[in-house]
C-alpha positions as CSV (number, residue, x, y, z in Angstrom):
1,M,0.0,0.0,0.0
2,I,2.7,2.5,0.9
3,T,4.8,1.7,-2.1
4,F,1.8,2.3,-4.4
5,S,1.0,5.7,-3.0
6,I,4.7,6.8,-3.0
7,N,5.0,5.6,-6.6
8,L,1.8,7.4,-7.5
9,A,3.1,10.6,-5.9
10,F,6.4,10.4,-7.7
11,I,4.7,9.7,-11.1
12,L,2.4,12.7,-10.6
13,V,5.4,14.9,-9.8
14,T,7.3,13.6,-12.8
15,V,4.3,14.3,-15.1
16,A,3.9,17.8,-13.7
17,I,7.6,18.6,-14.1
18,L,7.5,17.3,-17.7
19,A,4.5,19.5,-18.3
20,F,6.6,22.5,-17.1
21,I,9.6,21.5,-19.2
22,F,7.7,20.7,-22.5
23,N,5.3,23.7,-22.1
24,R,8.2,26.2,-21.8
25,G,5.9,28.7,-20.2
26,K,3.7,29.2,-23.3
27,D,0.3,28.0,-22.1
28,L,-0.7,29.5,-18.8
29,I,-3.5,27.0,-18.1
30,T,-1.1,24.0,-18.4
31,L,1.2,25.7,-16.0
32,V,-1.6,26.2,-13.4
33,I,-2.7,22.5,-13.8
34,A,0.9,21.3,-13.4
35,L,1.4,23.3,-10.3
36,E,-1.9,22.0,-8.9
37,L,-0.7,18.4,-9.7
38,I,2.5,19.0,-7.8
39,L,0.6,20.2,-4.7
40,L,-1.8,17.3,-4.8
41,S,1.0,14.7,-5.2
42,V,2.7,16.2,-2.1
43,G,-0.6,15.8,-0.3
44,I,-0.8,12.1,-1.3
45,L,2.8,11.6,-0.2
46,L,2.1,13.3,3.2
47,V,-1.0,11.2,3.9
48,S,0.7,7.9,2.9
49,L,3.8,8.6,5.0
50,S,1.6,9.8,7.9
51,F,-0.3,6.5,7.7
52,H,2.9,4.5,7.4
53,L,4.6,6.2,10.4
54,D,1.4,6.3,12.4
55,D,1.7,10.0,12.9
56,L,-1.0,12.7,12.4
57,V,1.4,15.5,11.4
58,G,1.3,14.6,7.7
59,S,-2.5,14.3,7.7
60,T,-2.7,17.7,9.4
61,L,-0.4,19.3,6.9
62,T,-2.5,17.9,4.1
63,L,-5.6,19.4,5.6
64,Y,-3.8,22.8,5.3
65,L,-2.3,22.1,1.9
66,L,-5.4,21.0,0.0
67,P,-7.4,24.2,0.7
68,L,-4.3,26.2,-0.1
69,A,-4.0,24.4,-3.4
70,G,-7.7,25.1,-4.2
71,C,-7.3,28.8,-3.4
72,E,-4.2,29.0,-5.5
73,S,-6.0,27.4,-8.4
74,A,-9.1,29.7,-8.0
75,I,-6.9,32.8,-7.9
76,A,-4.8,31.8,-10.9
77,L,-7.9,30.9,-13.0
78,A,-9.5,34.3,-12.0
79,L,-6.4,36.1,-13.2
80,L,-6.5,34.1,-16.4
81,V,-10.1,35.1,-17.0
82,A,-9.2,38.7,-16.4
83,Y,-6.1,38.4,-18.6
84,Y,-7.8,36.8,-21.6
85,P,-10.0,39.8,-22.8
86,I,-7.0,42.1,-22.6
87,R,-4.6,39.9,-24.7
88,G,-7.1,37.7,-26.6
89,T,-5.0,34.6,-25.9
90,L,-3.5,32.7,-23.0
91,V,-0.3,31.9,-24.8
92,L,2.8,33.8,-23.6
93,K,5.3,35.0,-26.2
């Protein structure tokens, strides 16, 4: 069980980092999704290690991390919605 969740977290982090690398900062929505994926994989890792070590610190940190990730995503998407009418595109040059 612990190896599956750790492997899942590392795969998600790898996918997010590859999204950052191959995107090269061109598409803002992909960057926001990749950042959200990194935060959620850290949450998975914290919960699995908290369960494995029989400690509540990781679960408590995850309870603070997940709303923070949601707020970050909401603010970033609100900025993108405000940015689109000005530029007409979400692609950076």
